[in-house]
C-alpha positions as CSV (number, residue, x, y, z in Angstrom):
1,M,207.3,35.5,241.7
2,G,206.4,39.0,242.6
3,S,205.7,41.8,240.2
4,F,208.6,43.9,238.9
5,R,208.6,47.6,238.3
6,S,211.6,49.2,236.7
7,P,213.5,51.7,239.0
8,I,212.8,54.5,236.6
9,S,209.0,53.8,236.6
10,Q,209.1,53.5,240.4
11,E,210.9,56.8,240.7
12,H,208.0,58.5,238.8
13,V,205.4,56.7,240.9
14,D,207.0,58.0,244.1
15,L,207.3,61.5,242.7
16,I,203.7,61.7,241.6
17,K,202.5,60.2,244.9
18,A,204.5,62.8,246.8
19,I,203.1,65.6,244.7
20,L,199.5,64.4,245.1
21,N,199.9,64.0,248.9
22,G,201.8,67.3,249.3
23,T,204.8,65.6,250.9
24,R,208.5,66.2,250.3
25,L,210.5,63.6,248.4
26,N,214.2,63.8,249.2
27,E,216.4,61.2,247.6
28,G,219.6,63.2,248.3
29,W,220.9,60.9,250.9
30,F,220.8,57.9,248.6
31,G,222.5,59.9,245.9
32,A,225.3,61.0,248.3
33,I,225.8,57.4,249.6
34,S,225.9,56.0,246.1
35,S,228.5,58.7,244.9
36,M,230.7,58.1,247.9
37,T,230.6,54.3,247.4
38,A,231.8,54.9,243.8
39,V,234.6,57.1,245.1
40,L,235.6,54.4,247.7
41,G,235.6,51.8,244.9
42,R,237.8,53.9,242.7
43,M,240.3,54.5,245.5
44,A,240.4,50.8,246.4
45,T,240.8,49.7,242.8
46,Y,243.5,52.3,242.0
47,S,245.5,51.5,245.2
48,G,244.8,47.7,245.5
49,Q,244.2,48.4,249.2
50,V,241.1,48.3,251.5
51,V,239.8,51.8,251.9
52,H,237.6,52.7,254.8
53,W,234.9,55.4,254.6
54,D,236.1,57.4,257.6
55,D,239.7,57.3,256.5
56,A,238.8,58.4,253.0
57,V,236.8,61.3,254.3
58,S,239.4,62.5,256.8
59,K,242.6,61.8,254.9
60,G,241.6,61.4,251.3
61,P,242.9,63.7,248.5
62,Q,241.2,66.9,247.5
63,E,239.6,66.1,244.2
64,S,237.9,69.4,243.4
65,P,239.8,72.5,242.4
66,E,240.5,75.1,245.0
67,R,238.7,77.7,243.0
68,I,235.8,77.0,240.6
69,A,235.9,79.3,237.6
70,W,236.0,79.0,233.8
71,D,239.8,79.7,233.8
72,T,240.7,77.2,236.6
73,K,243.2,74.6,235.5
74,P,242.2,71.0,236.3
75,R,244.3,69.1,238.9
76,H,245.5,66.6,236.3
77,L,246.8,67.7,232.9
78,P,248.0,65.5,230.1
79,G,251.7,64.7,230.0
80,P,254.0,64.4,227.0
81,G,252.1,62.9,224.1
82,G,248.8,64.1,225.3
83,R,248.2,61.2,227.7
84,Y,246.9,61.7,231.2
85,P,248.6,60.0,234.2
86,F,246.9,56.9,235.4
87,A,246.9,55.0,238.7
88,L,248.8,51.8,239.3
89,P,247.8,49.4,242.1
90,G,250.6,49.4,244.7
91,V,251.9,52.7,243.5
92,Y,248.8,54.9,244.0
93,K,248.3,55.8,247.6
94,P,244.6,56.4,248.6
95,Y,245.6,58.8,251.4
């Protein structure tokens, strides 16, 4: 068996190595891919359908508010009884 280093420890090792070598360390791509994978998983789970990356990007719903400010209302508000609407597979449409 090989040696194991926790991902958190490895992250620190990579950062310190980059600082000592004067190189840039950009993990943004991996963060973006990970986030989009989570979005695709949510869309597929909510709809019960296969969701393709390109379709989700081109036809998917706008999740962020049109205007970002302290007084902006969120897209989803609680209904009667204080409960938020929830997605049902077969009813929720991913796009």
